[in-house]
C-alpha positions in Angstrom: 143.9 67.2 65.5 144.5 64.8 68.8 142.0 61.9 68.5 139.9 62.7 71.7 139.4 66.3 70.5 138.3 65.2 67.1 136.0 62.7 68.9 134.5 65.7 71.0 134.1 68.1 68.0 132.2 65.6 66.1 130.0 64.4 68.7 129.4 68.0 70.0 127.7 68.8 66.5 125.6 65.9 66.9 124.6 66.9 70.5 123.4 70.2 69.2 121.6 68.9 66.0 120.4 64.9 66.9 116.7 65.6 67.5 114.4 62.5 67.3 115.2 60.3 70.4 117.3 57.2 70.5 116.5 55.8 67.3 117.2 58.7 65.3 120.3 58.9 67.4 121.5 55.8 65.8 120.9 56.9 62.3 122.7 60.2 63.0 125.7 58.2 64.0 125.8 55.7 61.4 125.3 58.5 58.6 128.2 60.6 60.6 131.0 57.5 61.7 130.0 54.7 59.1 129.2 56.4 55.9 130.9 59.8 56.4 134.2 59.3 58.3 134.4 55.3 58.0 135.5 54.8 61.4 133.9 51.3 61.2 132.1 49.1 58.8 128.2 48.5 58.6 128.8 45.2 60.1 130.7 46.4 63.1 128.3 49.2 63.7 125.2 47.0 63.8 127.4 44.8 66.2 128.1 47.5 68.6 124.2 48.8 68.4 123.3 45.0 69.0 125.3 44.8 71.8 123.8 48.0 73.4 120.4 47.1 73.0 120.8 44.4 75.6 122.7 46.2 78.1 120.9 48.3 80.8 121.1 52.0 80.1 120.6 54.5 77.2 121.4 52.7 74.2 122.3 55.4 72.1 124.6 57.0 74.2 126.3 53.9 75.0 126.9 53.3 71.0 128.3 56.9 71.1 130.6 55.8 74.1 131.9 52.7 72.0 132.7 54.9 69.2 134.4 57.2 71.3 136.3 54.3 72.8 137.2 53.0 69.5 138.7 56.1 68.1 140.5 57.3 71.0 140.6 54.9 74.0 139.2 56.0 77.4 139.6 59.6 76.7 137.6 59.1 73.6 134.8 57.6 75.4 134.6 60.6 77.8 134.9 63.1 74.7 132.1 61.2 72.9 129.8 61.7 76.2 130.7 65.2 76.9 130.3 66.3 73.4 126.7 64.6 72.7 125.4 65.3 76.4 126.7 68.9 77.3 124.6 70.6 74.8 121.1 69.2 76.1 122.1 69.1 79.7 123.0 72.6 79.6 119.8 73.8 78.1 117.9 71.6 80.8 119.9 73.1 83.5 118.8 76.5 82.0 115.4 75.4 81.7 115.1 74.7 85.3 116.9 78.0 86.3 114.0 79.7 84.5 116.8 81.5 82.3 115.4 80.1 78.8 112.1 80.3 77.0 112.0 77.7 74.2 108.5 78.5 73.0 105.7 76.2 72.3 106.0 72.4 72.4 103.5 72.2 69.5 105.0 75.0 67.0 105.8 74.4 63.5 109.6 74.3 64.1 109.2 71.1 66.5 107.1 69.4 63.7 110.1 70.4 61.1 112.6 68.7 63.7 110.6 65.7 64.1 110.5 65.4 60.3 114.0 65.6 60.3 114.2 63.0 62.4 112.0 60.8 60.1 114.3 61.3 57.4 117.5 60.2 59.1 115.7 57.3 60.7 114.6 56.3 57.2 118.1 56.4 55.7 119.6 54.5 58.7 116.9 52.0 58.3 117.1 51.5 54.5 121.2 51.4 54.6 121.2 49.0 57.2 118.4 46.5 55.6 120.6 46.6 52.5 123.9 45.6 54.6 122.2 43.2 56.9 119.2 41.7 55.6 120.9 39.1 53.2 118.3 36.3 52.7 114.8 35.3 53.7 115.4 34.1 57.1 117.1 37.5 57.8 114.1 39.5 56.6 111.9 36.9 58.5 113.6 37.9 61.6 113.5 41.4 61.2 109.8 41.5 60.2 108.8 39.3 63.0 110.5 41.2 65.6 109.0 44.6 64.1 105.6 43.0 64.3 106.1 41.8 67.6 107.2 45.1 69.0 104.4 46.9 67.3 101.8 44.7 68.8 103.3 44.7 72.5 104.6 48.4 72.7 106.4 49.9 75.7 107.7 46.5 77.3 111.4 46.7 77.6 111.5 43.1 78.6 109.6 42.2 75.3 112.0 44.1 73.3 114.9 42.4 75.1 113.4 39.0 74.7 112.7 39.5 71.0 116.4 40.2 70.2 117.6 37.4 72.4 115.3 35.1 70.5 116.6 36.5 67.3 120.0 35.3 68.5 119.1 32.2 69.4 117.4 31.2 66.0 120.4 32.9 64.1 122.7 30.4 66.2 120.7 27.6 65.3 119.7 28.4 62.0 122.4 30.9 60.2 125.3 28.9 61.9 126.9 28.4 58.6 127.2 31.9 57.8 131.0 32.2 58.8 133.2 33.2 62.0 132.5 36.4 63.9 134.8 39.2 63.5 135.4 40.7 67.3 134.5 44.3 67.6 137.3 46.6 66.7 137.3 48.1 70.5 140.2 46.8 72.5 139.5 46.7 76.4 141.9 44.6 78.7 140.0 41.8 80.5 141.4 43.3 83.8 140.2 46.9 83.0 136.3 45.1 82.1 136.5 43.3 85.5 137.4 46.8 87.3 134.7 48.3 85.6 132.0 45.4 86.6 133.3 45.4 90.2 133.0 49.5 90.3 129.3 49.5 89.4 128.6 46.4 91.7 130.4 48.5 94.4 128.4 52.0 93.6 125.1 49.7 93.7 125.8 48.0 97.0 127.3 51.0 99.0 125.6 54.1 97.9 122.3 53.0 99.4 124.0 52.5 102.8 125.7 56.2 102.7 122.7 57.9 101.1 121.7 59.2 104.6 125.0 61.0 105.1 124.8 63.7 102.5 122.2 65.1 100.1 124.8 64.7 97.3 125.3 61.0 98.0 121.4 60.5 98.3 121.2 62.3 95.0 124.0 60.2 93.5 122.3 56.8 94.6 118.9 57.5 93.3 120.2 58.5 89.7 122.7 55.8 89.7 120.1 53.0 90.5 117.9 54.8 87.7 120.7 54.5 85.3 121.8 50.8 86.3 118.6 49.4 86.4 116.7 50.2 83.0 116.0 48.6 80.0 114.6 50.2 76.8 116.2 53.8 77.0 115.1 57.3 77.9 111.0 56.8 78.2 111.4 53.7 80.4 113.7 55.1 83.0 110.7 57.8 83.7 108.8 55.6 86.3 112.0 55.2 88.4 112.9 58.9 88.2 109.7 60.1 89.4 109.4 57.4 92.1 113.1 58.4 93.1 112.5 62.4 92.9 108.6 63.0 93.3 107.4 64.2 95.7 110.8 63.8 97.9 112.6 66.5 95.9 110.1 68.0 93.5 106.3 68.2 92.7 104.7 66.1 89.9 103.9 69.1 88.0 107.5 70.2 88.0 108.6 66.9 86.8 106.1 66.7 83.9 107.4 70.1 83.0 110.8 69.1 82.8 110.0 66.2 81.0 108.1 68.4 78.2 111.2 70.5 77.9 113.5 67.2 77.6 111.4 66.5 74.3 112.1 69.7 72.5 116.1 69.6 73.1 118.5 67.7 71.0 120.9 64.7 72.4 120.0 62.3 74.9 116.7 61.9 76.7 118.5 60.8 79.7 119.7 64.7 80.5 116.3 65.1 81.9 118.2 64.1 85.0 120.1 67.4 84.5 116.8 69.1 85.0 115.6 67.0 88.0 118.8 67.5 89.6 118.9 71.1 89.2 114.9 72.1 90.1 114.8 69.5 92.9 115.0 71.0 96.4 117.7 68.4 97.5 119.6 70.7 99.5 122.4 71.1 97.0 122.8 74.2 94.7 121.2 73.7 91.3 124.4 73.4 89.4 125.9 70.7 91.4 122.5 69.1 91.9 122.6 68.9 88.1 126.1 67.8 87.7 126.0 65.0 90.0 122.4 63.5 88.6 123.8 63.9 84.9 126.9 62.1 85.7 125.3 59.7 88.0 122.8 58.6 85.4 125.0 58.0 82.8 128.0 56.4 84.4 126.2 52.9 84.9 126.3 52.9 81.2 129.8 53.4 80.5 130.9 51.1 83.4 128.7 48.3 82.1 129.7 48.9 78.4 133.5 48.9 79.5 133.1 45.8 81.7 131.1 43.7 79.0 133.3 44.3 75.8 136.1 42.1 76.7 133.9 39.3 77.3 131.6 40.0 74.4 134.8 39.8 72.2 135.6 36.3 73.4 132.0 35.3 73.0 132.1 36.2 69.5 134.9 34.1 68.4 133.1 31.0 69.7 131.6 28.7 67.1 128.4 29.8 65.9 128.7 33.4 67.1 128.3 35.0 63.7 125.2 33.4 62.9 123.9 34.3 66.5 125.1 38.1 65.8 123.4 37.8 62.4 120.2 36.9 64.0 120.5 39.7 66.5 121.5 42.1 63.9 118.4 41.1 62.2 116.3 41.7 65.1 117.8 45.3 65.4 116.7 46.0 62.1 113.4 44.9 63.0 113.5 47.2 66.4 114.3 50.2 64.1 111.7 49.4 61.7 108.9 49.2 64.6 110.6 52.6 66.0 110.1 54.2 62.3 106.6 53.7 62.6 105.8 54.3 66.2 107.0 57.0 67.6 109.0 58.3 64.6 106.4 58.4 61.9 103.3 58.8 64.2 105.0 61.9 65.9 104.8 63.9 62.5 101.3 65.1 62.7 100.2 65.2 59.2 96.3 66.5 59.8 95.1 66.7 56.3 98.4 68.3 55.0 100.9 67.2 52.6 103.6 69.5 53.6 105.2 67.4 56.6 105.6 64.4 53.9 107.0 66.7 51.3 109.4 68.0 53.5 110.4 64.5 54.7 111.1 63.5 51.0 113.2 66.3 50.6 115.2 65.7 53.7 115.7 62.2 52.8 116.9 63.2 49.2 119.3 65.9 50.7 120.7 63.3 53.2 121.2 60.2 50.9 121.6 62.1 47.3 122.8 65.3 47.8 125.2 64.0 50.9 124.1 67.1 52.8 125.4 67.0 56.6 122.6 65.6 59.2 122.9 69.0 61.3 122.2 71.4 58.1 119.1 69.1 57.4 117.9 69.4 60.9 118.3 73.3 60.9 116.6 73.5 57.5 113.6 71.6 58.7 113.4 73.5 61.6 113.2 76.6 59.6 110.9 75.3 57.1 108.6 74.1 59.8 108.7 77.3 61.7 107.9 79.1 58.3 105.3 77.0 56.8 104.0 74.1 59.0 
């Protein structure tokens, strides 16, 4: 099987089954590509996650792109993005066209999907804690980061600042922990420079060209949203609403699409597919969805490729391993905070122990039974539909 096709099929399976949002996606990725396929080590995976957490754009999609790049180069990056994004983008386009009905947003099947995400995140959190939290200072950084993010939720600047502080403390206090190994992802420096120049050129030129054609106006709005947001899908909503409502669609339509985006697998940034299709931008719905989807994800790919060569060089400097150890501890803290909110709080128990029991069974299936995550997702959805 060609490497790029292997990447595409692996990510397509995840794109069809990865419910639960970006933090859950990181858990699915770790289970599939670290534990099952052994494409990279736990430490290398954590380093990639740490890098993507401090870059603008959708972190889970950037991690997926990095995994595809590791496995099959540039074609692998494209294959990973296509496989992971295509299912949810197609569903959001279909929703915008009125061709599908996904049912109640509060049905038992949706609770089952949330329970599956809870089990996946718990498995990833426990696995990463065991691998990366090797001493009391690591634990202090992880728990401190979780406490800060839970006390001040919803602020991307706080999240990035907490992670950078962990890196600084790691550099100063964990400096003797060894030398850093660069990520096993090779990108020539000239390619990185070209990628950074490309994203800079897009951000500079698209506003000047936006008035020439509706397609350029749409590309401008979604490229800026994808390039200038930290913190993931939910944080991009204000930028998208300011760019599209009421210019291209009403607030009610915007919120209807956002509700649908919560109920589909894959990255939340495919909300752009709905907006591009549902908006009255002067383009056909399919073309509008295509331009919006590519435009919102393109900056993430260019920024990742652009930063990787310099990140690798930075990791070879003295003290880099300590800084990265501190940053990884902060990422574990980030996962810990996200495990509570929104993952744990989204599972509405409401006096019933059934969701808790299902979560325990799902976790046992993942960690003890070695059941594939997509089967656990399907099983939880069916049990939720029948019994929750």
